[in-house]
C-alpha positions in Angstrom: 9.2 37.5 -81.0 12.6 35.6 -81.7 10.8 33.3 -84.1 8.7 36.2 -85.7 12.1 37.8 -86.7 13.0 34.8 -88.4 10.2 34.8 -90.6 10.7 34.8 -94.5 8.4 36.1 -96.9 9.0 33.0 -99.4 8.7 30.7 -96.6 5.3 32.1 -95.8 4.4 32.0 -99.6 5.4 28.3 -99.7 3.2 27.5 -96.9 0.3 29.2 -98.3 0.7 27.6 -101.8 1.0 24.0 -100.0 -2.6 24.8 -98.1 -4.3 25.9 -101.1 -3.0 22.6 -103.0 -4.4 20.6 -100.1 -7.6 22.3 -99.8 -8.1 21.7 -103.6 -8.0 17.8 -102.8 -10.6 18.1 -100.4 -14.1 17.0 -101.8 -16.0 20.0 -100.3 -13.8 22.8 -101.5 -14.4 24.0 -104.9 -11.2 25.3 -106.7 -12.5 28.7 -107.3 -13.8 29.3 -103.8 -10.8 29.7 -101.5 -10.9 32.6 -99.1 -8.4 33.7 -96.1 -8.5 35.7 -93.2 -6.2 36.9 -90.8 -5.3 38.8 -87.6 -2.6 41.2 -86.8 0.8 39.0 -88.3 -2.0 36.8 -89.9 -3.5 39.9 -91.2 -0.6 40.8 -93.0 -0.2 37.1 -94.2 -3.7 37.2 -95.6 -2.8 40.4 -97.6 -0.1 38.4 -99.0 -2.3 35.4 -99.8 -4.5 37.6 -101.4 -2.2 38.4 -104.4 -2.4 34.5 -105.5 -5.0 34.2 -108.1 -6.7 31.1 -106.2 -7.6 33.4 -103.5 -11.1 34.8 -104.1 -12.2 36.3 -100.9 -9.7 38.0 -98.0 -10.2 39.3 -94.7 -7.4 41.0 -93.4 -7.7 42.5 -89.8 -5.1 45.0 -88.8 -2.1 43.8 -90.6 1.0 45.4 -89.5 3.8 46.2 -91.6 2.2 45.7 -94.9 3.5 49.0 -95.8 6.9 48.5 -94.6 8.1 45.2 -94.4 7.8 41.7 -96.5 9.8 39.3 -94.1 13.3 39.7 -95.5 12.3 41.0 -99.0 13.5 44.5 -100.0 10.0 45.2 -101.5 7.0 45.8 -98.9 4.2 43.6 -99.4 1.9 46.5 -100.4 4.0 47.0 -103.8 2.5 43.6 -104.6 -1.0 44.9 -104.2 -1.8 45.0 -108.2 -1.6 41.2 -108.0 -4.7 40.8 -106.1 -7.6 39.6 -108.3 -10.4 38.6 -105.6 -12.0 40.9 -103.0 -10.3 42.0 -100.0 -11.6 43.6 -96.8 -9.5 45.2 -94.8 -10.2 46.2 -90.9 -8.7 48.6 -88.9 -8.6 50.2 -85.5 -8.5 54.2 -85.2 -6.6 53.6 -81.8 -4.2 51.1 -83.0 -0.7 51.6 -81.7 0.7 48.9 -83.9 -0.8 49.9 -87.6 -0.9 53.8 -87.7 -3.7 55.5 -89.6 -1.3 56.8 -92.2 -0.5 52.9 -93.0 -4.1 52.0 -93.3 -4.7 55.0 -95.5 -1.7 54.2 -97.5 -3.3 50.4 -98.0 -6.5 52.0 -99.0 -4.9 54.4 -101.5 -3.1 51.3 -103.2 -5.7 49.3 -103.5 -7.8 52.3 -104.7 -4.7 52.9 -107.3 -4.9 49.4 -108.6 -8.9 49.2 -109.0 -8.7 46.3 -106.5 -12.4 45.2 -105.4 -12.1 46.1 -101.7 -13.8 47.8 -98.9 -12.0 49.3 -95.7 -13.5 49.4 -92.2 -12.3 51.3 -89.4 -13.4 50.9 -85.8 -13.3 53.2 -82.8 -11.2 50.3 -81.1 -7.5 49.3 -80.2 -5.5 46.9 -82.0 -6.8 43.3 -81.4 -10.6 44.3 -81.1 -11.7 41.1 -82.4 -9.6 38.7 -80.0 -12.1 36.4 -78.3 -14.7 37.2 -79.9 -16.1 33.6 -80.2 -15.7 33.0 -76.6 -19.3 32.5 -76.2 -19.5 29.6 -78.9 -15.8 28.3 -78.2 -15.2 28.6 -74.3 -11.7 27.4 -74.4 -10.8 30.6 -76.2 -9.3 33.3 -74.3 -11.0 36.7 -74.0 -8.5 39.2 -75.1 -8.5 42.5 -73.2 -8.7 44.7 -76.3 -11.9 42.7 -77.4 -14.5 45.4 -78.6 -17.5 43.4 -78.9 -19.6 45.9 -80.8 -16.9 46.4 -83.5 -16.3 42.6 -83.5 -20.0 41.8 -84.2 -20.1 44.6 -87.0 -16.7 43.1 -88.5 -18.0 39.4 -88.5 -21.3 40.2 -90.3 -19.0 42.2 -93.1 -16.5 39.1 -93.2 -19.7 36.7 -93.8 -21.0 39.2 -96.6 -17.4 39.0 -97.9 -17.4 35.1 -98.1 -21.2 34.7 -99.3 -20.4 37.2 -102.2 -16.8 36.4 -103.0 -17.0 32.7 -102.8 -19.8 31.7 -104.8 
């Protein structure tokens, strides 16, 4: 938590830019086919990344603070929504104690307001419902106590759909 509280928006943004620059050097990456995915803090970071023109498809899972925070900046990340050019899928849990229903409804309203290509999914689950989903394939992953396998399976299918359509 100590380090999390020291995170700064433009430092994150700098890391995202560096990652995109690196990805563009790889022979199997098309410049126009970069996507991102993030969970919790990473869900917020993915939403931030979506505001860059190189990001064509974003999966943001239960990103907290999007409506209220921007890691040291005065303007919340939500206020940058109009910069999103690609497609974004946002995944939320209806029983999330960290990301309220009011917050995810504000995010959806802002995406609609700016006519961003998006879909919002809500699952009867708690925060972290995707945690440990790949444990069967990768046993070294820890299964998170909040894993909701049914919600995770459905969400993963939607992520694959997003990437299959948005990264062509």
